[in-house]
N, C-alpha and C positions, 0 to 999 in steps of 0.2 A: 432235087430230093424225090426219091421213089420208094415204094415198098415192093420188094421182090424176093424170090426164093434164091438162096445162094448155097453152094456146097461148103461145108465147114470141116468135113472129115470123109473118109472113104464110105460111100453109101449113105451119108447123112446130109440132109438138106434142111436149112434153117429159114424160117419166114422172117426176113430181115427188113430193117429200115436203112436206106442207103443214100449216100451221096454219089450220083452218077453210076449206080448199079453195083459196083464191087464193094466188098468189105475187106480191108478198110477202103475209104475213099481214095481218090487219086493223090499221088504225091505232088505237092505244089512246091516250086523252087523259084526263089527270087534272090536278088543281090541286095545287100545292105544299102539302104538309101532309096531303093525302088519305091515308087508309089503303086500300091496294089489297088486296082480298080475292080471291084467285086460286085457281082449281081447274083442273088440267090432266088430261085424260083421253087415254090413248094407245089409239086405235082402229086403229093400224097393226100390221103383223106383225113389227116389229123394235123394239128399245129406242129410246127418245127421251127428251128432257128439254127444259127451257126456262130460259134465262139472261136475266134482265132487267138491262141495264146501268144502269137507273134505280134499282135497288134496292141497299140496303146490308144484306146478309143472308149468313149462312153458306152457301157453295155446297154443302158436303157434306150439308147438311140439305135445302135447297130445290131445288137443281139436280141432284139425283140422277137416275139413269136409271130410267125407268119401263118395265117389261116390258109386252108387249101385254095390253090390257084392264085395266091397272093405272091408278091415278090418284093425284094428290097435291094437297094443299091447304095454302096458306100465306098469310101477310099480310106486307106491308111498308109503311112510310111513305115516300111520295115526297118526300124532303126537299129535293132539289136540282132547280131548274127547268132545262129545256133540251130538246133533241132527242136521243133516245137510241135505241140499237138493242136489240132482243131477238132471241134465236136459240136453236136447239137446241145444247146443249153436250156431246152424246154423242160419244165418240171413234169414228172420227177426225172432229173437229169440221169440218174443211174439207169432208168428204164431205156432212155433214148440211146445212151452209150452202149449198154449191154445188147441192144438190138442191132448195133452195127454202125452207128452214126459217128464216125471218127476217122481221122487220118493224120498225116504228117505234113508239115510245111517246113522246108529247109531254107534258111536265110544264109547265103554265103557272105563272108566278109568282103569288103570292097577290094582288098588286096588278093583275094582268092586263098586257096589252100594248096599245099604242095600236091603234085600229081599222086593219085592212088586209085586203086580199084574200089569203087564205092557201092555200098548197099544200104537200103533203108529197111529196117525191121520194126514193125509196129506190133507190140505185144498187147493182147487183149484176152477177154474171157467170154465164154458162152455158158449160160445157165438154161438148161433145156427141159422141156416137157414134150412128150410124144403125142401128136395128134392122131386121130383114127387113120388118116392117109399116110402115116409114118413121117410126115414133116415135123420138124421140131419148132417149138415156139418158146417164148420166155417163161421161165419158172420164177416168179417173184420171190417166193419164200427161199429158194436156193440162193438167189441173189442177196437177199438180206442176211442170210446165214453165211455168206462168203464161201459157198460150196459150189464152185464151177464144175461142170462136166468136162469142159475143154479149156485149156489155156494155150494160146496159139501165137505164132508169128505170122503176120500178114494174112490173117483170116482163115488159115487152114491148119488142122492138127498135123504136126510133124511133117509138113510138106517138104521141107528141105532135108529131112532125114530120108524120105523116100526118093527125092531127087536132089542129090548133093550138089553144092555149088562148086564149080571147078575154079581153082585159082592156081597161081604159080608160086613155087617155093621162093621165098625172099622178096616177093613183090609187096609193096606197101598196100595194106587194106585199110579202108575207112568205113566204119559201121555207124550209121545214124540210127540210134535206138530210141523210139518213142513209146512210152507206156500209156496206153489208153485206158487200162483197167476194165471195169470201173472200180475194182477193189484190191487186186493183188499187186504187190510190188514186184519189180523185176530185179533179180540178182544176176546180172549179165556176166557171162563167163565163157571163154573159149578154152576147151580142154586141150592141153598141150601147148598153150601159148601164154605169154605175159604181155599185157598191154603196154606199148611204148608210151602212149599218152591217152588220157581221157579228159575231155572237155565237158564240163557240166553245163547244160542249158546253153546260155549265150556267152559263156566265159571264153575269152581268147587268151588271157594271161594266166600264168601259173596253173597249167594243167596238172592233173595227177600223173605221176610217172612211175613205171615199173610196178603196176598193180595187177592183181589177179582177178578180182571180182568187184564190181561196183553196183551199188543199188541205184536203180532208176525209179523214182517214186511214181505213183499214179498221177497222171497229168504232167509228168516231167519228161525230159529228154537228155540224152548224152551222146557224145561223139567219141567213138573208140577207134584207136589206131594201133595196128599190130602187123607183124610179119610172121609167117610160118617158116620154120627153119629147116625142115626136111620133108621129103615126100610122105604122104600118108593121109589118113582121115582124121579130121579134127572136129569133134562135136562142139556146137555152141548151144548154150542152154540158159534158162533161168536156174541158178543153183539152189533155188527153193525146189527141191527135187520132187515134191508132190506135184508141183506145177509142170516140171519137165516131164513127169510120167503122164500127165494129162495132155501133152502135146507141145509144150514150149521147148522144143529141141530141133536142131538142124545139124547139117554137116557141111564142112568145107572139105573138098577133095583137093589136096595140094599136090601138084605135079611138078616134076623137074622142069626147069626152064628149057631143057633139050627135048622134052616130050611134045609131040604135035597132036 
């Protein structure tokens, strides 16, 4: 755990609280049945903690607050496959999440999933106040009013609209979408596509099929599978378009299989 300045939009730097520097924190990936052996070290000047939504463990033991320079070690078995959030659980939790303390943990089923080109998108929000040196910091009243300045995928405003993700026409795509919030739901949608299957949280059976838009609640996750049928640019967004306007938008650039 560190406190560091991170870019969140073009020319905009935020005074963030982080797991291993970036926002969101690193994607963790394990297989169903794995034992996760975890050590958390607090190098920040205030108390912090870490809550794994993929774990089944007593919070008062594992998710307790760490004072500066303190550490904690624990293990858990990743029993349920899916796309899960992890985050700081220190009160006020909204403050710690809004400052950047969140990430995704992917638990793969024992039998694996069919081959696909895979992506992890963590949606989140920034509520900002401008400091004299132009750095942004948290605006608590904006947070309580559910009025973010930025709603982003993977910590940056519209980063995948500026730098589209190249894929192949017809290839299977798998999108692990985790919504860190702390306040806004994600109405995940790919313009020009219909999802073949959507698996909510840890569900393996009975996926949603042939759906256009699926809500990922704050603190939740879902796994989206689709194919893009012809060459072109396909936006992916939160279909709550005020949030897309604030940065929750990206692009897939689908190229013909013959294109090199």
